[in-house]
Backbone as a chain_set.jsonl record, in Angstrom:
{"seq": "MCLPDLVGPSEPRTVSGLFNPLLLAHGIRPVPCELATDRHDTTVLVTGPNSGGKTRLLQSVALTQLLAQSGLFVPARSA", "coords": {"N": [[3.199, -11.106, -1.789], [3.211, -10.662, 1.693], [3.84, -10.987, 5.227], [3.171, -8.321, 7.336], [5.331, -6.173, 9.309], [4.508, -4.728, 12.255], [4.936, -1.428, 13.357], [6.052, 1.046, 15.753], [4.741, 4.353, 16.72], [6.779, 6.269, 16.354], [8.529, 5.232, 14.528], [9.795, 4.855, 11.161], [7.69, 4.214, 8.311], [7.512, 1.855, 5.769], [6.584, 0.596, 2.661], [7.145, -1.743, 0.277], [6.906, -2.645, -3.124], [4.122, -2.557, -3.339], [0.91, -3.478, -4.453], [-2.252, -3.571, -6.21], [-4.553, -5.953, -5.527], [-7.084, -6.186, -6.595], [-6.913, -5.503, -9.242], [-5.732, -7.733, -10.373], [-7.834, -9.524, -10.257], [-9.388, -8.606, -12.31], [-7.919, -9.248, -14.474], [-5.831, -7.563, -15.142], [-2.489, -6.49, -15.27], [-0.885, -5.47, -12.423], [1.041, -2.544, -11.497], [3.7, -2.392, -9.386], [4.354, -0.283, -6.497], [6.195, 2.031, -4.386], [6.04, 3.111, -1.033], [6.854, 5.404, 1.484], [7.118, 6.803, 4.668], [8.17, 9.063, 7.23], [7.063, 9.418, 9.725], [4.175, 8.657, 11.81], [2.116, 10.483, 11.602], [2.18, 11.736, 9.152], [1.202, 13.66, 6.334], [0.065, 12.844, 3.167], [0.002, 13.846, -0.151], [-1.702, 13.012, -2.987], [-1.418, 13.314, -6.335], [-2.123, 13.69, -9.858], [-2.683, 12.91, -13.37], [-5.931, 12.392, -14.973], [-7.104, 9.052, -14.868], [-4.695, 8.111, -13.893], [-4.042, 6.359, -11.857], [-4.494, 6.991, -9.204], [-6.762, 6.354, -7.6], [-6.577, 3.544, -7.528], [-4.151, 3.266, -6.174], [-4.831, 4.309, -3.633], [-6.79, 2.443, -2.94], [-5.155, 0.189, -2.695], [-3.55, 0.915, -0.5], [-5.505, 1.125, 1.5], [-6.525, -1.531, 1.574], [-4.185, -2.862, 2.35], [-3.785, -1.78, 4.915], [-6.107, -2.696, 6.291], [-5.832, -5.52, 6.036], [-3.357, -5.889, 7.32], [-3.913, -5.07, 9.957], [-5.607, -7.095, 10.612], [-3.956, -9.218, 10.797], [-3.222, -10.643, 8.573], [-1.784, -11.669, 5.362], [-0.353, -9.13, 3.298], [-0.745, -7.249, 0.19], [2.091, -6.855, -0.929], [5.672, -6.619, -1.457], [7.331, -6.195, 0.748], [6.506, -5.02, 3.98]], "CA": [[2.459, -11.16, -0.555], [4.083, -10.792, 2.849], [3.285, -10.634, 6.526], [3.765, -7.04, 7.692], [5.876, -5.909, 10.633], [3.869, -3.55, 12.823], [5.941, -0.556, 13.966], [5.559, 2.053, 16.686], [4.414, 5.647, 16.118], [7.95, 7.085, 16.015], [9.351, 4.53, 13.544], [9.376, 5.09, 9.771], [6.868, 3.185, 7.669], [7.916, 1.623, 4.389], [5.916, -0.499, 1.957], [7.812, -1.96, -1.007], [6.221, -3.55, -4.034], [2.681, -2.53, -3.085], [0.091, -3.584, -5.662], [-3.684, -3.686, -5.971], [-4.993, -7.289, -5.94], [-8.338, -6.093, -7.345], [-6.566, -5.478, -10.662], [-5.506, -9.126, -10.796], [-9.144, -10.153, -10.439], [-9.907, -8.147, -13.602], [-7.002, -9.665, -15.526], [-4.91, -6.473, -15.45], [-1.209, -6.649, -14.568], [-0.64, -4.276, -11.615], [2.391, -1.984, -11.425], [4.005, -2.196, -7.963], [4.871, 1.035, -6.13], [6.871, 2.138, -3.098], [5.56, 4.17, -0.154], [7.677, 5.552, 2.68], [6.888, 7.992, 5.483], [9.085, 9.058, 8.372], [6.3, 9.478, 10.966], [2.814, 8.13, 11.676], [1.164, 11.565, 11.356], [2.543, 12.391, 7.898], [0.148, 13.873, 5.344], [0.533, 12.545, 1.814], [-0.848, 14.414, -1.187], [-1.623, 12.197, -4.194], [-1.897, 14.059, -7.495], [-1.785, 13.098, -11.147], [-3.693, 13.093, -14.414], [-7.064, 11.459, -14.995], [-6.718, 7.663, -15.161], [-3.282, 7.963, -13.561], [-3.848, 5.322, -10.864], [-4.647, 7.511, -7.838], [-7.772, 5.562, -6.901], [-6.034, 2.194, -7.314], [-3.143, 3.376, -5.119], [-5.526, 4.458, -2.354], [-7.397, 1.136, -2.65], [-4.071, -0.684, -2.245], [-3.168, 1.324, 0.846], [-6.601, 0.761, 2.402], [-6.524, -2.991, 1.721], [-3.002, -3.226, 3.12], [-4.038, -1.422, 6.311], [-7.103, -3.62, 6.852], [-5.263, -6.859, 6.129], [-2.294, -5.875, 8.328], [-4.528, -5.024, 11.275], [-6.255, -8.392, 10.837], [-2.926, -10.229, 10.94], [-3.16, -11.415, 7.334], [-0.8, -11.266, 4.372], [-0.676, -7.899, 2.571], [-0.287, -7.308, -1.188], [3.331, -6.109, -1.079], [6.884, -7.412, -1.326], [7.654, -6.065, 2.165], [5.72, -3.955, 4.63]], "C": [[3.444, -11.367, 0.587], [3.289, -10.533, 4.117], [3.95, -9.332, 6.947], [4.355, -7.044, 9.098], [5.223, -4.639, 11.142], [4.917, -2.749, 13.578], [5.266, 0.451, 14.882], [5.341, 3.396, 15.998], [5.629, 6.479, 15.721], [8.841, 6.44, 14.96], [8.867, 4.82, 12.127], [8.583, 3.912, 9.222], [7.271, 3.084, 6.209], [7.15, 0.421, 3.845], [6.561, -0.596, 0.584], [7.017, -2.94, -1.85], [4.729, -3.633, -3.802], [1.92, -2.608, -4.403], [-1.363, -3.785, -5.27], [-4.159, -5.055, -6.442], [-6.319, -7.271, -6.702], [-8.075, -6.039, -8.848], [-6.337, -6.889, -11.191], [-6.824, -9.838, -11.057], [-9.772, -9.769, -11.776], [-8.982, -8.508, -14.761], [-6.025, -8.586, -15.957], [-3.641, -6.671, -14.638], [-0.919, -5.376, -13.768], [0.825, -3.842, -11.664], [2.699, -1.721, -9.951], [4.574, -0.803, -7.697], [5.495, 0.972, -4.739], [6.266, 3.31, -2.321], [6.451, 4.206, 1.074], [7.323, 6.863, 3.369], [7.787, 7.909, 6.701], [8.37, 9.1, 9.721], [4.9, 8.935, 10.723], [1.807, 9.22, 11.335], [1.495, 12.362, 10.092], [1.33, 12.517, 6.991], [0.739, 13.649, 3.963], [-0.48, 13.104, 0.827], [-0.63, 13.607, -2.466], [-2.23, 12.987, -5.337], [-1.508, 13.316, -8.762], [-2.911, 13.304, -12.133], [-4.862, 12.126, -14.248], [-6.574, 10.095, -15.456], [-5.236, 7.415, -14.888], [-3.003, 6.944, -12.48], [-3.997, 5.786, -9.423], [-5.627, 6.669, -7.025], [-7.251, 4.168, -6.591], [-4.962, 2.199, -6.236], [-3.813, 3.467, -3.757], [-6.257, 3.17, -1.965], [-6.341, 0.177, -2.104], [-3.668, -0.367, -0.817], [-4.245, 0.905, 1.851], [-6.652, -0.748, 2.636], [-5.343, -3.463, 2.564], [-3.213, -2.934, 4.596], [-5.01, -2.408, 6.966], [-6.54, -5.025, 7.039], [-4.189, -6.939, 7.212], [-2.882, -5.877, 9.734], [-5.248, -6.324, 11.627], [-5.244, -9.516, 11.007], [-2.772, -11.119, 9.718], [-2.028, -10.926, 6.431], [-1.279, -10.004, 3.661], [-0.127, -7.988, 1.157], [0.936, -6.412, -1.427], [4.508, -7.062, -0.946], [7.376, -7.391, 0.126], [6.877, -4.898, 2.73], [6.017, -3.946, 6.12]], "O": [[4.391, -12.146, 0.471], [2.211, -9.94, 4.085], [5.177, -9.239, 6.921], [3.935, -7.814, 9.962], [5.366, -3.581, 10.53], [5.697, -3.308, 14.349], [4.06, 0.678, 14.795], [5.708, 3.568, 14.836], [5.522, 7.321, 14.83], [9.822, 7.051, 14.536], [7.671, 5.011, 11.906], [8.785, 2.765, 9.621], [7.362, 4.088, 5.502], [7.077, -0.629, 4.483], [6.527, 0.362, -0.188], [6.515, -3.944, -1.345], [4.126, -4.679, -4.044], [2.239, -1.896, -5.355], [-1.664, -4.131, -4.127], [-4.172, -5.308, -7.647], [-6.646, -8.241, -7.385], [-8.909, -6.476, -9.641], [-6.705, -7.201, -12.323], [-6.924, -10.657, -11.97], [-10.591, -10.513, -12.317], [-9.233, -8.119, -15.902], [-5.443, -8.683, -17.037], [-3.706, -6.984, -13.449], [-0.727, -4.312, -14.357], [1.725, -4.661, -11.848], [2.024, -0.904, -9.325], [5.205, -0.212, -8.573], [5.339, -0.011, -4.015], [6.011, 4.372, -2.889], [6.77, 3.163, 1.644], [7.24, 7.908, 2.724], [8.129, 6.818, 7.156], [8.991, 8.849, 10.754], [4.482, 8.769, 9.577], [0.732, 8.91, 10.822], [1.128, 13.532, 9.981], [0.524, 11.592, 6.889], [1.789, 14.198, 3.631], [-1.681, 12.864, 0.957], [0.49, 13.526, -2.97], [-3.421, 13.299, -5.317], [-0.663, 12.421, -8.736], [-3.974, 13.813, -11.777], [-4.787, 11.166, -13.481], [-5.721, 10.002, -16.339], [-4.6, 6.609, -15.567], [-1.838, 6.671, -12.194], [-3.656, 5.041, -8.505], [-5.34, 6.315, -5.882], [-7.466, 3.664, -5.489], [-4.862, 1.247, -5.462], [-3.408, 2.776, -2.822], [-6.334, 2.841, -0.781], [-6.605, -0.565, -1.157], [-3.466, -1.274, -0.01], [-3.931, 0.392, 2.925], [-6.807, -1.193, 3.773], [-5.487, -4.36, 3.395], [-2.858, -3.752, 5.444], [-4.758, -2.895, 8.068], [-6.748, -5.648, 8.08], [-4.109, -7.93, 7.939], [-2.404, -6.603, 10.606], [-5.471, -6.618, 12.802], [-5.62, -10.645, 11.323], [-2.249, -12.229, 9.818], [-1.397, -9.904, 6.702], [-2.479, -9.829, 3.448], [0.842, -8.708, 0.917], [0.831, -5.353, -2.045], [4.38, -8.159, -0.404], [7.783, -8.418, 0.669], [6.623, -3.91, 2.041], [5.462, -3.129, 6.855]]}, "num_chains": 1, "name": "protein.A"}
């Protein structure tokens, strides 16, 4: 868990060690991931097999965005 640093639209965005806290509530050990984009208007395509973790990744990103905008800790090592 960390407090995020909010960046401007032209600065790169990096989230290290992002995990889904909803998995912890179910007793599942989450696998942290890394996300990095060079601009604010970047389009990211998430693909993979069934049960590959796409939904959990998008949940993690959404929770991180909401918590960061609220000024709270986010579920990541650094953001």
